[in-house]
Predicted model as a PDB file, atoms N, CA, C, CB and O in Angstrom, pLDDT in the B-factor column:
MODEL        1                                                                  
ATOM      1  N   MET A   1      94.933 106.790  73.178  1.00 65.00           N  
ATOM      2  CA  MET A   1      94.265 106.419  74.689  1.00 65.00           C  
ATOM      3  C   MET A   1      92.514 106.860  74.389  1.00 65.00           C  
ATOM      4  CB  MET A   1      95.155 107.628  76.260  1.00 65.00           C  
ATOM      5  O   MET A   1      92.230 106.862  73.191  1.00 65.00           O  
ATOM      6  N   PRO A   2      91.765 107.095  75.012  1.00 87.00           N  
ATOM      7  CA  PRO A   2      91.040 108.118  74.535  1.00 87.00           C  
ATOM      8  C   PRO A   2      90.331 108.697  75.553  1.00 87.00           C  
ATOM      9  CB  PRO A   2      90.244 107.759  73.536  1.00 87.00           C  
ATOM     10  O   PRO A   2      90.213 108.224  76.683  1.00 87.00           O  
ATOM     11  N   TRP A   3      89.728 110.004  75.045  1.00 85.00           N  
ATOM     12  CA  TRP A   3      89.758 111.386  76.013  1.00 85.00           C  
ATOM     13  C   TRP A   3      88.947 111.148  77.131  1.00 85.00           C  
ATOM     14  CB  TRP A   3      89.179 112.777  75.309  1.00 85.00           C  
ATOM     15  O   TRP A   3      89.001 111.969  78.048  1.00 85.00           O  
ATOM     16  N   LYS A   4      88.066 109.993  77.245  1.00 87.00           N  
ATOM     17  CA  LYS A   4      87.097 110.222  78.329  1.00 87.00           C  
ATOM     18  C   LYS A   4      87.910 109.685  79.469  1.00 87.00           C  
ATOM     19  CB  LYS A   4      85.616 109.484  78.133  1.00 87.00           C  
ATOM     20  O   LYS A   4      88.019 110.211  80.577  1.00 87.00           O  
ATOM     21  N   GLU A   5      88.643 108.221  78.929  1.00 90.00           N  
ATOM     22  CA  GLU A   5      89.355 107.449  79.567  1.00 90.00           C  
ATOM     23  C   GLU A   5      90.633 108.850  80.630  1.00 90.00           C  
ATOM     24  CB  GLU A   5      90.067 106.220  78.199  1.00 90.00           C  
ATOM     25  O   GLU A   5      90.875 108.755  81.833  1.00 90.00           O  
ATOM     26  N   ILE A   6      91.178 109.942  79.704  1.00 86.00           N  
ATOM     27  CA  ILE A   6      92.208 110.578  79.932  1.00 86.00           C  
ATOM     28  C   ILE A   6      91.557 111.753  81.132  1.00 86.00           C  
ATOM     29  CB  ILE A   6      92.857 111.110  78.467  1.00 86.00           C  
ATOM     30  O   ILE A   6      91.812 112.291  82.210  1.00 86.00           O  
ATOM     31  N   TRP A   7      90.803 111.692  80.319  1.00 85.00           N  
ATOM     32  CA  TRP A   7      89.729 113.299  81.776  1.00 85.00           C  
ATOM     33  C   TRP A   7      89.239 112.497  82.692  1.00 85.00           C  
ATOM     34  CB  TRP A   7      87.845 114.490  81.148  1.00 85.00           C  
ATOM     35  O   TRP A   7      88.930 113.319  83.555  1.00 85.00           O  
ATOM     36  N   GLU A   8      88.997 111.635  83.043  1.00 87.00           N  
ATOM     37  CA  GLU A   8      88.253 110.774  83.943  1.00 87.00           C  
ATOM     38  C   GLU A   8      89.618 110.597  84.816  1.00 87.00           C  
ATOM     39  CB  GLU A   8      87.436 109.286  83.220  1.00 87.00           C  
ATOM     40  O   GLU A   8      89.237 110.527  85.984  1.00 87.00           O  
ATOM     41  N   SER A   9      90.611 110.524  84.786  1.00 87.00           N  
ATOM     42  CA  SER A   9      91.855 109.720  85.126  1.00 87.00           C  
ATOM     43  C   SER A   9      93.001 111.493  85.998  1.00 87.00           C  
ATOM     44  CB  SER A   9      92.701 108.709  83.025  1.00 87.00           C  
ATOM     45  O   SER A   9      93.608 111.716  87.045  1.00 87.00           O  
ATOM     46  N   HIS A  10      92.698 112.198  84.809  1.00 87.00           N  
ATOM     47  CA  HIS A  10      93.708 113.717  85.363  1.00 87.00           C  
ATOM     48  C   HIS A  10      93.072 114.720  85.210  1.00 87.00           C  
ATOM     49  CB  HIS A  10      95.084 114.153  84.607  1.00 87.00           C  
ATOM     50  O   HIS A  10      93.753 115.742  85.121  1.00 87.00           O  
ATOM     51  N   ARG A  11      91.567 114.879  85.115  1.00 88.00           N  
ATOM     52  CA  ARG A  11      90.643 115.715  85.255  1.00 88.00           C  
ATOM     53  C   ARG A  11      90.988 117.134  86.011  1.00 88.00           C  
ATOM     54  CB  ARG A  11      89.679 114.986  85.859  1.00 88.00           C  
ATOM     55  O   ARG A  11      90.811 118.277  85.590  1.00 88.00           O  
ATOM     56  N   GLY A  12      91.443 116.769  87.043  1.00 86.00           N  
ATOM     57  CA  GLY A  12      92.119 117.809  88.292  1.00 86.00           C  
ATOM     58  C   GLY A  12      93.592 118.924  87.770  1.00 86.00           C  
ATOM     59  O   GLY A  12      93.876 120.056  88.160  1.00 86.00           O  
ATOM     60  N   ARG A  13      94.532 117.708  86.403  1.00 88.00           N  
ATOM     61  CA  ARG A  13      95.394 118.389  86.341  1.00 88.00           C  
ATOM     62  C   ARG A  13      94.981 119.276  85.104  1.00 88.00           C  
ATOM     63  CB  ARG A  13      96.566 117.661  86.364  1.00 88.00           C  
ATOM     64  O   ARG A  13      95.533 120.326  84.774  1.00 88.00           O  
ATOM     65  N   ILE A  14      93.726 118.563  84.369  1.00 88.00           N  
ATOM     66  CA  ILE A  14      93.761 119.135  82.964  1.00 88.00           C  
ATOM     67  C   ILE A  14      92.796 120.303  83.340  1.00 88.00           C  
ATOM     68  CB  ILE A  14      93.222 118.045  81.617  1.00 88.00           C  
ATOM     69  O   ILE A  14      92.431 121.023  82.412  1.00 88.00           O  
ATOM     70  N   THR A  15      92.336 120.574  84.615  1.00 88.00           N  
ATOM     71  CA  THR A  15      91.340 122.286  85.042  1.00 88.00           C  
ATOM     72  C   THR A  15      92.376 122.750  85.878  1.00 88.00           C  
ATOM     73  CB  THR A  15      89.495 122.264  86.134  1.00 88.00           C  
ATOM     74  O   THR A  15      91.939 123.790  86.372  1.00 88.00           O  
ATOM     75  N   GLY A  16      93.365 122.566  86.247  1.00 87.00           N  
ATOM     76  CA  GLY A  16      94.531 123.321  86.879  1.00 87.00           C  
ATOM     77  C   GLY A  16      95.246 123.697  85.464  1.00 87.00           C  
ATOM     78  O   GLY A  16      94.995 124.802  84.982  1.00 87.00           O  
ATOM     79  N   ILE A  17      95.569 123.371  85.215  1.00 88.00           N  
ATOM     80  CA  ILE A  17      96.505 123.595  83.998  1.00 88.00           C  
ATOM     81  C   ILE A  17      95.459 124.640  83.198  1.00 88.00           C  
ATOM     82  CB  ILE A  17      96.966 121.979  83.033  1.00 88.00           C  
ATOM     83  O   ILE A  17      95.702 125.831  83.393  1.00 88.00           O  
ATOM     84  N   ALA A  18      94.498 124.377  82.456  1.00 88.00           N  
ATOM     85  CA  ALA A  18      93.688 125.397  81.428  1.00 88.00           C  
ATOM     86  C   ALA A  18      93.173 126.774  82.247  1.00 88.00           C  
ATOM     87  CB  ALA A  18      92.196 124.536  80.746  1.00 88.00           C  
ATOM     88  O   ALA A  18      92.765 127.842  81.792  1.00 88.00           O  
ATOM     89  N   GLY A  19      93.362 126.306  83.700  1.00 82.00           N  
ATOM     90  CA  GLY A  19      93.146 127.766  84.252  1.00 82.00           C  
ATOM     91  C   GLY A  19      94.806 128.258  84.669  1.00 82.00           C  
ATOM     92  O   GLY A  19      95.181 129.362  84.276  1.00 82.00           O  
ATOM     93  N   GLY A  20      95.306 127.793  85.094  1.00 83.00           N  
ATOM     94  CA  GLY A  20      96.701 128.667  84.886  1.00 83.00           C  
ATOM     95  C   GLY A  20      97.102 128.953  83.359  1.00 83.00           C  
ATOM     96  O   GLY A  20      97.885 129.775  82.884  1.00 83.00           O  
ATOM     97  N   LEU A  21      96.622 128.382  83.006  1.00 87.00           N  
ATOM     98  CA  LEU A  21      96.951 128.628  81.013  1.00 87.00           C  
ATOM     99  C   LEU A  21      96.299 130.127  81.068  1.00 87.00           C  
ATOM    100  CB  LEU A  21      95.741 127.211  79.470  1.00 87.00           C  
ATOM    101  O   LEU A  21      97.048 131.103  81.015  1.00 87.00           O  
ATOM    102  N   PHE A  22      95.234 130.242  81.148  1.00 80.00           N  
ATOM    103  CA  PHE A  22      93.899 131.381  80.871  1.00 80.00           C  
ATOM    104  C   PHE A  22      94.206 132.971  81.819  1.00 80.00           C  
ATOM    105  CB  PHE A  22      92.089 130.481  81.642  1.00 80.00           C  
ATOM    106  O   PHE A  22      94.142 134.103  81.341  1.00 80.00           O  
ATOM    107  N   PHE A  23      94.460 132.689  82.905  1.00 75.00           N  
ATOM    108  CA  PHE A  23      95.087 133.585  83.847  1.00 75.00           C  
ATOM    109  C   PHE A  23      96.733 133.539  83.252  1.00 75.00           C  
ATOM    110  CB  PHE A  23      94.840 132.998  85.580  1.00 75.00           C  
ATOM    111  O   PHE A  23      96.970 134.732  83.068  1.00 75.00           O  
ATOM    112  N   GLY A  24      97.347 133.155  83.059  1.00 78.00           N  
ATOM    113  CA  GLY A  24      98.781 133.230  82.654  1.00 78.00           C  
ATOM    114  C   GLY A  24      98.961 133.607  81.509  1.00 78.00           C  
ATOM    115  O   GLY A  24     100.118 133.945  81.260  1.00 78.00           O  
ATOM    116  N   ILE A  25      97.890 133.710  80.320  1.00 80.00           N  
ATOM    117  CA  ILE A  25      97.895 134.389  79.062  1.00 80.00           C  
ATOM    118  C   ILE A  25      97.755 136.055  79.076  1.00 80.00           C  
ATOM    119  CB  ILE A  25      96.747 133.771  78.279  1.00 80.00           C  
ATOM    120  O   ILE A  25      98.317 136.882  78.357  1.00 80.00           O  
ATOM    121  N   VAL A  26      96.890 136.219  80.054  1.00 72.00           N  
ATOM    122  CA  VAL A  26      96.688 137.485  79.965  1.00 72.00           C  
ATOM    123  C   VAL A  26      97.978 138.205  80.693  1.00 72.00           C  
ATOM    124  CB  VAL A  26      95.301 137.796  80.556  1.00 72.00           C  
ATOM    125  O   VAL A  26      98.105 139.379  80.346  1.00 72.00           O  
ATOM    126  N   TYR A  27      98.948 137.740  81.622  1.00 72.00           N  
ATOM    127  CA  TYR A  27      99.854 138.666  81.732  1.00 72.00           C  
ATOM    128  C   TYR A  27     101.199 138.191  80.918  1.00 72.00           C  
ATOM    129  CB  TYR A  27     100.049 138.932  83.211  1.00 72.00           C  
ATOM    130  O   TYR A  27     102.317 138.697  81.023  1.00 72.00           O  
ATOM    131  N   LEU A  28     100.787 137.028  80.032  1.00 74.00           N  
ATOM    132  CA  LEU A  28     101.913 136.942  79.439  1.00 74.00           C  
ATOM    133  C   LEU A  28     102.380 138.155  78.427  1.00 74.00           C  
ATOM    134  CB  LEU A  28     101.829 135.735  78.829  1.00 74.00           C  
ATOM    135  O   LEU A  28     103.526 138.387  78.042  1.00 74.00           O  
ATOM    136  N   MET A  29     100.987 138.966  78.060  1.00 76.00           N  
ATOM    137  CA  MET A  29     100.867 140.074  77.147  1.00 76.00           C  
ATOM    138  C   MET A  29     101.856 141.067  77.642  1.00 76.00           C  
ATOM    139  CB  MET A  29      99.418 140.657  77.068  1.00 76.00           C  
ATOM    140  O   MET A  29     102.424 141.916  76.956  1.00 76.00           O  
ATOM    141  N   PHE A  30     102.046 140.777  79.418  1.00 72.00           N  
ATOM    142  CA  PHE A  30     102.772 142.226  79.342  1.00 72.00           C  
ATOM    143  C   PHE A  30     104.093 142.434  79.377  1.00 72.00           C  
ATOM    144  CB  PHE A  30     102.432 143.010  80.307  1.00 72.00           C  
ATOM    145  O   PHE A  30     104.541 143.579  79.429  1.00 72.00           O  
ATOM    146  N   GLY A  31     105.070 141.087  79.346  1.00 69.00           N  
ATOM    147  CA  GLY A  31     106.210 141.131  79.196  1.00 69.00           C  
ATOM    148  C   GLY A  31     107.053 140.576  80.214  1.00 69.00           C  
ATOM    149  O   GLY A  31     106.587 140.666  81.350  1.00 69.00           O  
ATOM    150  N   PHE A  32     108.583 139.825  80.063  1.00 66.00           N  
ATOM    151  CA  PHE A  32     108.968 138.824  80.010  1.00 66.00           C  
ATOM    152  C   PHE A  32     109.010 138.811  82.362  1.00 66.00           C  
ATOM    153  CB  PHE A  32     110.535 138.791  78.687  1.00 66.00           C  
ATOM    154  O   PHE A  32     108.796 137.826  83.068  1.00 66.00           O  
ATOM    155  N   TRP A  33     109.264 139.880  82.716  1.00 76.00           N  
ATOM    156  CA  TRP A  33     108.740 139.266  84.344  1.00 76.00           C  
ATOM    157  C   TRP A  33     107.344 138.317  84.504  1.00 76.00           C  
ATOM    158  CB  TRP A  33     108.355 140.706  85.391  1.00 76.00           C  
ATOM    159  O   TRP A  33     107.246 137.326  85.229  1.00 76.00           O  
ATOM    160  N   ASP A  34     106.182 138.945  83.541  1.00 70.00           N  
ATOM    161  CA  ASP A  34     104.856 138.692  83.559  1.00 70.00           C  
ATOM    162  C   ASP A  34     105.114 137.110  83.396  1.00 70.00           C  
ATOM    163  CB  ASP A  34     103.923 139.528  82.397  1.00 70.00           C  
ATOM    164  O   ASP A  34     104.565 136.242  84.075  1.00 70.00           O  
ATOM    165  N   MET A  35     106.283 136.847  82.117  1.00 72.00           N  
ATOM    166  CA  MET A  35     106.587 135.504  81.484  1.00 72.00           C  
ATOM    167  C   MET A  35     106.364 134.621  82.740  1.00 72.00           C  
ATOM    168  CB  MET A  35     108.188 135.360  80.776  1.00 72.00           C  
ATOM    169  O   MET A  35     105.814 133.520  82.779  1.00 72.00           O  
ATOM    170  N   LEU A  36     106.898 135.326  83.745  1.00 76.00           N  
ATOM    171  CA  LEU A  36     107.924 134.065  84.911  1.00 76.00           C  
ATOM    172  C   LEU A  36     106.562 133.876  85.736  1.00 76.00           C  
ATOM    173  CB  LEU A  36     109.722 134.869  86.242  1.00 76.00           C  
ATOM    174  O   LEU A  36     106.276 132.761  86.171  1.00 76.00           O  
ATOM    175  N   PHE A  37     105.576 135.177  85.981  1.00 81.00           N  
ATOM    176  CA  PHE A  37     104.450 134.615  86.525  1.00 81.00           C  
ATOM    177  C   PHE A  37     103.396 134.080  85.548  1.00 81.00           C  
ATOM    178  CB  PHE A  37     103.891 135.561  87.356  1.00 81.00           C  
ATOM    179  O   PHE A  37     102.245 133.766  85.851  1.00 81.00           O  
ATOM    180  N   PHE A  38     103.658 134.052  84.981  1.00 78.00           N  
ATOM    181  CA  PHE A  38     102.777 132.771  83.936  1.00 78.00           C  
ATOM    182  C   PHE A  38     103.094 130.997  84.114  1.00 78.00           C  
ATOM    183  CB  PHE A  38     103.318 133.105  82.099  1.00 78.00           C  
ATOM    184  O   PHE A  38     102.387 130.028  83.837  1.00 78.00           O  
ATOM    185  N   ALA A  39     104.300 131.088  84.625  1.00 82.00           N  
ATOM    186  CA  ALA A  39     104.779 129.989  84.461  1.00 82.00           C  
ATOM    187  C   ALA A  39     103.899 129.408  85.934  1.00 82.00           C  
ATOM    188  CB  ALA A  39     106.527 130.006  84.297  1.00 82.00           C  
ATOM    189  O   ALA A  39     102.974 128.611  86.094  1.00 82.00           O  
ATOM    190  N   LEU A  40     104.752 130.289  86.896  1.00 88.00           N  
ATOM    191  CA  LEU A  40     104.446 130.181  88.289  1.00 88.00           C  
ATOM    192  C   LEU A  40     103.187 129.747  88.497  1.00 88.00           C  
ATOM    193  CB  LEU A  40     104.615 131.339  88.970  1.00 88.00           C  
ATOM    194  O   LEU A  40     102.929 128.836  89.283  1.00 88.00           O  
ATOM    195  N   VAL A  41     102.065 130.549  87.607  1.00 86.00           N  
ATOM    196  CA  VAL A  41     100.813 130.069  87.574  1.00 86.00           C  
ATOM    197  C   VAL A  41     100.415 128.734  87.415  1.00 86.00           C  
ATOM    198  CB  VAL A  41     100.298 130.627  86.779  1.00 86.00           C  
ATOM    199  O   VAL A  41      99.896 127.968  88.226  1.00 86.00           O  
ATOM    200  N   VAL A  42     100.767 128.563  86.145  1.00 86.00           N  
ATOM    201  CA  VAL A  42     100.675 127.579  85.517  1.00 86.00           C  
ATOM    202  C   VAL A  42     100.705 125.816  86.150  1.00 86.00           C  
ATOM    203  CB  VAL A  42     101.615 127.951  84.706  1.00 86.00           C  
ATOM    204  O   VAL A  42      99.942 124.857  86.036  1.00 86.00           O  
ATOM    205  N   PHE A  43     102.362 126.120  87.017  1.00 89.00           N  
ATOM    206  CA  PHE A  43     102.943 125.422  88.165  1.00 89.00           C  
ATOM    207  C   PHE A  43     101.369 125.229  89.140  1.00 89.00           C  
ATOM    208  CB  PHE A  43     104.393 126.513  88.996  1.00 89.00           C  
ATOM    209  O   PHE A  43     100.699 124.223  89.374  1.00 89.00           O  
ATOM    210  N   ILE A  44     101.203 126.567  89.510  1.00 88.00           N  
ATOM    211  CA  ILE A  44     100.574 126.135  90.730  1.00 88.00           C  
ATOM    212  C   ILE A  44      98.946 125.586  90.324  1.00 88.00           C  
ATOM    213  CB  ILE A  44     100.604 127.491  91.851  1.00 88.00           C  
ATOM    214  O   ILE A  44      98.154 124.992  91.055  1.00 88.00           O  
ATOM    215  N   GLY A  45      98.831 125.883  89.338  1.00 86.00           N  
ATOM    216  CA  GLY A  45      97.678 124.972  89.169  1.00 86.00           C  
ATOM    217  C   GLY A  45      97.996 123.663  88.313  1.00 86.00           C  
ATOM    218  O   GLY A  45      96.954 123.485  87.682  1.00 86.00           O  
ATOM    219  N   TYR A  46      98.617 122.966  88.071  1.00 87.00           N  
ATOM    220  CA  TYR A  46      99.280 122.290  88.020  1.00 87.00           C  
ATOM    221  C   TYR A  46      98.957 121.044  89.061  1.00 87.00           C  
ATOM    222  CB  TYR A  46     100.279 122.973  88.038  1.00 87.00           C  
ATOM    223  O   TYR A  46      98.311 119.998  89.125  1.00 87.00           O  
ATOM    224  N   THR A  47     100.123 122.129  90.066  1.00 85.00           N  
ATOM    225  CA  THR A  47     100.039 121.115  91.257  1.00 85.00           C  
ATOM    226  C   THR A  47      98.687 120.751  92.143  1.00 85.00           C  
ATOM    227  CB  THR A  47     100.992 121.631  92.236  1.00 85.00           C  
ATOM    228  O   THR A  47      98.399 119.650  92.613  1.00 85.00           O  
ATOM    229  N   LEU A  48      97.970 121.936  92.233  1.00 82.00           N  
ATOM    230  CA  LEU A  48      96.295 121.351  92.655  1.00 82.00           C  
ATOM    231  C   LEU A  48      96.000 121.017  92.198  1.00 82.00           C  
ATOM    232  CB  LEU A  48      95.266 121.717  92.916  1.00 82.00           C  
ATOM    233  O   LEU A  48      95.321 120.286  92.919  1.00 82.00           O  
ATOM    234  N   GLY A  49      95.598 120.540  90.531  1.00 84.00           N  
ATOM    235  CA  GLY A  49      95.029 119.304  89.719  1.00 84.00           C  
ATOM    236  C   GLY A  49      95.645 118.290  90.465  1.00 84.00           C  
ATOM    237  O   GLY A  49      94.869 117.442  90.905  1.00 84.00           O  
ATOM    238  N   ARG A  50      97.055 118.125  90.773  1.00 85.00           N  
ATOM    239  CA  ARG A  50      97.487 117.223  90.817  1.00 85.00           C  
ATOM    240  C   ARG A  50      96.854 116.229  92.246  1.00 85.00           C  
ATOM    241  CB  ARG A  50      98.801 117.624  90.652  1.00 85.00           C  
ATOM    242  O   ARG A  50      96.650 115.107  92.709  1.00 85.00           O  
ATOM    243  N   ARG A  51      96.786 117.404  92.398  1.00 82.00           N  
ATOM    244  CA  ARG A  51      96.250 117.259  94.488  1.00 82.00           C  
ATOM    245  C   ARG A  51      94.654 116.682  94.731  1.00 82.00           C  
ATOM    246  CB  ARG A  51      96.125 119.357  95.498  1.00 82.00           C  
ATOM    247  O   ARG A  51      94.065 116.055  95.611  1.00 82.00           O  
ATOM    248  N   SER A  52      94.313 117.304  93.362  1.00 80.00           N  
ATOM    249  CA  SER A  52      92.939 116.676  93.693  1.00 80.00           C  
ATOM    250  C   SER A  52      92.611 115.403  92.360  1.00 80.00           C  
ATOM    251  CB  SER A  52      91.603 118.137  93.702  1.00 80.00           C  
ATOM    252  O   SER A  52      91.503 115.170  91.876  1.00 80.00           O  
ATOM    253  N   ASP A  53      93.907 114.732  91.993  1.00 82.00           N  
ATOM    254  CA  ASP A  53      93.498 113.636  91.165  1.00 82.00           C  
ATOM    255  C   ASP A  53      94.185 113.092  92.328  1.00 82.00           C  
ATOM    256  CB  ASP A  53      93.898 113.361  89.498  1.00 82.00           C  
ATOM    257  O   ASP A  53      93.373 113.442  93.184  1.00 82.00           O  
ATOM    258  N   GLU A  54      95.247 112.390  93.072  1.00 83.00           N  
ATOM    259  CA  GLU A  54      95.078 111.869  93.695  1.00 83.00           C  
ATOM    260  C   GLU A  54      94.657 111.320  94.995  1.00 83.00           C  
ATOM    261  CB  GLU A  54      95.406 111.894  93.421  1.00 83.00           C  
ATOM    262  O   GLU A  54      94.930 110.299  95.626  1.00 83.00           O  
ATOM    263  N   ARG A  55      93.555 112.808  95.266  1.00 76.00           N  
ATOM    264  CA  ARG A  55      92.418 112.853  96.709  1.00 76.00           C  
ATOM    265  C   ARG A  55      93.839 113.036  97.716  1.00 76.00           C  
ATOM    266  CB  ARG A  55      91.131 110.917  97.141  1.00 76.00           C  
ATOM    267  O   ARG A  55      94.027 112.089  98.481  1.00 76.00           O  
ATOM    268  N   LEU A  56      94.697 114.004  97.766  1.00 75.00           N  
ATOM    269  CA  LEU A  56      95.483 114.559  98.439  1.00 75.00           C  
ATOM    270  C   LEU A  56      95.269 115.214  99.120  1.00 75.00           C  
ATOM    271  CB  LEU A  56      96.082 114.916  98.084  1.00 75.00           C  
ATOM    272  O   LEU A  56      94.679 116.192  98.662  1.00 75.00           O  
ATOM    273  N   PRO A  57      95.585 115.247 100.938  1.00 71.00           N  
ATOM    274  CA  PRO A  57      94.958 116.835 101.596  1.00 71.00           C  
ATOM    275  C   PRO A  57      95.183 118.143 100.678  1.00 71.00           C  
ATOM    276  CB  PRO A  57      95.831 117.279 103.152  1.00 71.00           C  
ATOM    277  O   PRO A  57      95.663 118.206  99.546  1.00 71.00           O  
ATOM    278  N   LEU A  58      94.801 118.937 101.326  1.00 67.00           N  
ATOM    279  CA  LEU A  58      95.205 120.574 101.157  1.00 67.00           C  
ATOM    280  C   LEU A  58      96.703 120.910 101.021  1.00 67.00           C  
ATOM    281  CB  LEU A  58      94.721 121.439 102.484  1.00 67.00           C  
ATOM    282  O   LEU A  58      97.234 119.918 101.521  1.00 67.00           O  
ATOM    283  N   VAL A  59      97.568 121.642 100.676  1.00 64.00           N  
ATOM    284  CA  VAL A  59      98.239 122.133 100.737  1.00 64.00           C  
ATOM    285  C   VAL A  59      98.543 122.574 102.298  1.00 64.00           C  
ATOM    286  CB  VAL A  59      98.026 122.773  99.843  1.00 64.00           C  
ATOM    287  O   VAL A  59      99.231 121.941 103.099  1.00 64.00           O  
ATOM    288  N   PHE A  60      97.777 123.962 102.554  1.00 62.00           N  
ATOM    289  CA  PHE A  60      97.517 124.525 103.791  1.00 62.00           C  
ATOM    290  C   PHE A  60      96.506 123.849 103.969  1.00 62.00           C  
ATOM    291  CB  PHE A  60      97.370 125.913 103.964  1.00 62.00           C  
ATOM    292  O   PHE A  60      95.864 123.394 103.022  1.00 62.00           O  
ATOM    293  N   PRO A  61      96.021 123.568 105.847  1.00 64.00           N  
ATOM    294  CA  PRO A  61      94.478 123.212 106.438  1.00 64.00           C  
ATOM    295  C   PRO A  61      94.196 124.334 106.551  1.00 64.00           C  
ATOM    296  CB  PRO A  61      94.164 122.398 107.779  1.00 64.00           C  
ATOM    297  O   PRO A  61      94.753 124.853 107.518  1.00 64.00           O  
ATOM    298  N   TRP A  62      93.404 125.144 105.849  1.00 60.00           N  
ATOM    299  CA  TRP A  62      92.540 126.481 106.057  1.00 60.00           C  
ATOM    300  C   TRP A  62      91.594 126.003 107.054  1.00 60.00           C  
ATOM    301  CB  TRP A  62      91.726 127.112 104.658  1.00 60.00           C  
ATOM    302  O   TRP A  62      91.602 126.862 107.935  1.00 60.00           O  
ATOM    303  N   ARG A  63      90.758 125.046 107.381  1.00 63.00           N  
ATOM    304  CA  ARG A  63      89.899 124.924 108.183  1.00 63.00           C  
ATOM    305  C   ARG A  63      90.678 124.930 109.546  1.00 63.00           C  
ATOM    306  CB  ARG A  63      89.090 123.805 107.849  1.00 63.00           C  
ATOM    307  O   ARG A  63      90.118 125.680 110.345  1.00 63.00           O  
ATOM    308  N   ASN A  64      91.928 124.253 110.116  1.00 66.00           N  
ATOM    309  CA  ASN A  64      92.654 124.339 111.473  1.00 66.00           C  
ATOM    310  C   ASN A  64      93.011 125.796 111.665  1.00 66.00           C  
ATOM    311  CB  ASN A  64      94.018 123.400 111.541  1.00 66.00           C  
ATOM    312  O   ASN A  64      92.960 126.337 112.769  1.00 66.00           O  
ATOM    313  N   TRP A  65      93.428 126.508 110.386  1.00 63.00           N  
ATOM    314  CA  TRP A  65      94.075 127.959 110.982  1.00 63.00           C  
ATOM    315  C   TRP A  65      93.114 128.915 111.203  1.00 63.00           C  
ATOM    316  CB  TRP A  65      95.108 128.685 110.028  1.00 63.00           C  
ATOM    317  O   TRP A  65      93.328 129.752 112.080  1.00 63.00           O  
ATOM    318  N   MET A  66      91.610 128.961 110.272  1.00 66.00           N  
ATOM    319  CA  MET A  66      90.395 129.243 110.778  1.00 66.00           C  
ATOM    320  C   MET A  66      90.011 129.307 112.264  1.00 66.00           C  
ATOM    321  CB  MET A  66      89.686 128.430 110.244  1.00 66.00           C  
ATOM    322  O   MET A  66      89.803 130.366 112.855  1.00 66.00           O  
ATOM    323  N   GLY A  67      89.949 128.313 112.716  1.00 67.00           N  
ATOM    324  CA  GLY A  67      89.636 127.647 114.157  1.00 67.00           C  
ATOM    325  C   GLY A  67      90.592 128.543 115.013  1.00 67.00           C  
ATOM    326  O   GLY A  67      90.271 129.286 115.940  1.00 67.00           O  
ATOM    327  N   TYR A  68      91.836 128.308 114.498  1.00 64.00           N  
ATOM    328  CA  TYR A  68      92.906 128.786 115.865  1.00 64.00           C  
ATOM    329  C   TYR A  68      92.674 130.350 115.554  1.00 64.00           C  
ATOM    330  CB  TYR A  68      94.972 128.205 115.768  1.00 64.00           C  
ATOM    331  O   TYR A  68      92.731 131.082 116.543  1.00 64.00           O  
ATOM    332  N   LEU A  69      92.357 131.100 114.015  1.00 65.00           N  
ATOM    333  CA  LEU A  69      92.280 132.526 114.373  1.00 65.00           C  
ATOM    334  C   LEU A  69      91.670 133.066 114.769  1.00 65.00           C  
ATOM    335  CB  LEU A  69      92.350 133.154 113.878  1.00 65.00           C  
ATOM    336  O   LEU A  69      91.839 134.193 115.235  1.00 65.00           O  
ATOM    337  N   SER A  70      90.149 132.039 114.687  1.00 65.00           N  
ATOM    338  CA  SER A  70      88.797 132.934 115.064  1.00 65.00           C  
ATOM    339  C   SER A  70      88.493 132.443 116.689  1.00 65.00           C  
ATOM    340  CB  SER A  70      87.239 132.495 113.854  1.00 65.00           C  
ATOM    341  O   SER A  70      87.295 132.524 116.960  1.00 65.00           O  
ATOM    342  N   GLU A  71      89.130 132.079 117.522  1.00 63.00           N  
ATOM    343  CA  GLU A  71      89.673 131.430 119.065  1.00 63.00           C  
ATOM    344  C   GLU A  71      90.721 132.928 118.938  1.00 63.00           C  
ATOM    345  CB  GLU A  71      90.713 129.267 119.140  1.00 63.00           C  
ATOM    346  O   GLU A  71      90.637 134.153 119.016  1.00 63.00           O  
ATOM    347  N   ARG A  72      91.269 132.324 118.802  1.00 61.00           N  
ATOM    348  CA  ARG A  72      92.817 133.617 119.460  1.00 61.00           C  
ATOM    349  C   ARG A  72      92.605 134.820 119.077  1.00 61.00           C  
ATOM    350  CB  ARG A  72      94.562 133.438 118.796  1.00 61.00           C  
ATOM    351  O   ARG A  72      92.656 135.562 120.059  1.00 61.00           O  
ATOM    352  N   TRP A  73      92.274 135.682 117.609  1.00 64.00           N  
ATOM    353  CA  TRP A  73      91.972 137.052 117.639  1.00 64.00           C  
ATOM    354  C   TRP A  73      90.366 137.319 117.394  1.00 64.00           C  
ATOM    355  CB  TRP A  73      92.869 137.756 116.553  1.00 64.00           C  
ATOM    356  O   TRP A  73      89.929 137.515 116.260  1.00 64.00           O  
ATOM    357  N   ARG A  74      89.838 137.313 118.134  1.00 61.00           N  
ATOM    358  CA  ARG A  74      88.719 137.946 118.671  1.00 61.00           C  
ATOM    359  C   ARG A  74      88.249 139.407 119.497  1.00 61.00           C  
ATOM    360  CB  ARG A  74      88.492 137.125 119.309  1.00 61.00           C  
ATOM    361  O   ARG A  74      87.652 139.532 120.566  1.00 61.00           O  
ATOM    362  N   PRO A  75      88.676 140.250 118.720  1.00 62.00           N  
ATOM    363  CA  PRO A  75      88.760 142.003 119.118  1.00 62.00           C  
ATOM    364  C   PRO A  75      87.227 142.220 119.929  1.00 62.00           C  
ATOM    365  CB  PRO A  75      88.858 143.277 117.328  1.00 62.00           C  
ATOM    366  O   PRO A  75      87.330 143.001 120.875  1.00 62.00           O  
ATOM    367  N   PHE A  76      85.931 141.701 119.732  1.00 62.00           N  
ATOM    368  CA  PHE A  76      85.182 142.075 120.664  1.00 62.00           C  
ATOM    369  C   PHE A  76      84.933 140.913 121.807  1.00 62.00           C  
ATOM    370  CB  PHE A  76      84.011 142.551 120.015  1.00 62.00           C  
ATOM    371  O   PHE A  76      83.924 140.230 121.627  1.00 62.00           O  
ATOM    372  N   LYS A  77      85.558 140.679 122.704  1.00 55.00           N  
ATOM    373  CA  LYS A  77      84.782 139.778 123.800  1.00 55.00           C  
ATOM    374  C   LYS A  77      83.604 140.152 124.639  1.00 55.00           C  
ATOM    375  CB  LYS A  77      85.657 139.436 124.755  1.00 55.00           C  
ATOM    376  O   LYS A  77      83.129 139.340 125.433  1.00 55.00           O  
TER     377      LYS A  77                                                      
ENDMDL                                                                          
END                                                                             
C-alpha cells in the first residue's frame, strides 16, 4: 500500500497512536503500573484518532456542558 493512501485514510489514528506512544514512553520508564497507564494512553489516542477519521461526534459534548454550566453556575449574578 502506498504510504500516502494510508496517511490519508488513517491520519487521525496514526496521530493518536503517535501521541499516545510519546506520552506513554515517558511513563514506561517508571514501572509496571505506569506501563498499564501507558496502554490506557495509547488506547485513548487510538480511539480519538479513529473518531476523527470516521468523522464521528465527540465522546463528550463539551459545548453542551459548557452552555449548561455557564447558565447554571453563575457565582456573581
